[in-house]
C-alpha positions as CSV (number, residue, x, y, z in Angstrom):
1,X,-20.3,25.9,-58.9
2,X,-21.2,29.2,-57.3
3,X,-23.4,29.7,-54.3
4,X,-27.2,29.9,-54.5
5,X,-28.3,33.5,-54.6
6,X,-32.0,33.2,-55.3
7,X,-34.7,30.5,-55.0
8,X,-34.7,30.3,-58.8
9,X,-31.0,29.1,-58.7
10,X,-32.1,26.3,-56.4
11,X,-35.2,25.2,-58.2
12,X,-33.4,25.1,-61.6
13,X,-31.1,22.3,-60.2
14,X,-33.9,20.1,-58.9
15,X,-36.0,19.7,-62.1
16,X,-35.6,15.9,-61.9
17,X,-37.9,15.7,-58.9
18,X,-40.7,18.0,-57.9
19,X,-40.1,20.2,-55.0
20,X,-41.5,18.5,-51.8
21,X,-44.6,20.1,-50.5
22,X,-43.0,20.5,-47.1
23,X,-40.5,22.9,-48.5
24,X,-41.9,26.3,-49.4
25,X,-39.8,28.8,-51.2
26,X,-40.3,31.5,-48.6
27,X,-38.8,29.1,-46.0
28,X,-35.5,28.9,-48.0
29,X,-32.9,31.5,-47.1
30,X,-29.8,32.3,-49.2
31,X,-28.1,34.7,-46.8
32,X,-25.0,34.1,-44.7
33,X,-23.0,35.7,-41.9
34,X,-19.9,33.8,-43.0
35,X,-17.6,35.0,-45.8
36,X,-14.2,34.1,-47.4
37,X,-12.2,37.2,-48.1
38,X,-9.2,37.0,-50.4
39,X,-6.5,39.5,-51.0
40,X,-3.2,39.7,-53.0
41,X,-0.4,42.2,-52.8
42,X,2.4,42.2,-55.4
43,X,5.7,44.1,-55.3
44,X,8.1,43.3,-58.1
45,X,8.6,39.5,-58.1
46,X,7.2,39.0,-54.6
47,X,3.6,38.2,-53.8
48,X,1.7,38.0,-50.5
49,X,-1.7,36.3,-50.6
50,X,-4.2,36.1,-47.7
51,X,-7.4,34.3,-47.3
52,X,-9.6,34.9,-44.2
53,X,-12.8,33.3,-42.9
54,X,-14.9,36.3,-41.6
55,X,-18.0,36.2,-39.5
56,X,-20.5,39.0,-39.3
57,X,-22.1,39.4,-35.9
58,X,-25.9,39.5,-36.6
59,X,-26.5,41.5,-33.4
60,X,-24.0,44.2,-34.4
61,X,-24.2,44.7,-38.2
62,X,-20.9,46.7,-38.4
63,X,-18.9,44.1,-36.4
64,X,-16.8,41.6,-38.4
65,X,-14.4,39.1,-36.9
66,X,-11.7,37.2,-38.7
67,X,-12.1,33.7,-37.4
68,X,-9.2,32.2,-39.4
69,X,-6.4,33.6,-41.6
70,X,-4.1,31.9,-44.0
71,X,-1.1,33.8,-45.5
72,X,1.3,32.7,-48.2
73,X,4.3,34.6,-49.3
74,X,6.0,33.6,-52.6
75,X,8.3,34.8,-55.4
76,X,7.5,34.5,-59.0
77,X,9.9,32.3,-61.0
78,X,11.9,34.0,-63.6
79,X,12.2,32.4,-67.0
80,X,16.0,32.1,-67.4
């Protein structure tokens, strides 16, 4: 399941019960300052994959910080 991008995405999933009166759609926000960034580099039979958890500083919109990185290097198996 993907992330909610609009209020309609959210309300479509809760059709079993009515939306509580205490929750108004303008009070629901679907933005985030946290992102998962994935990259893959291939060269012949070798592969380097990286996944990073990135935080965007709300006070400085152009500032991003990698909070955590995970790298995996591997070789593709040959079918001999």
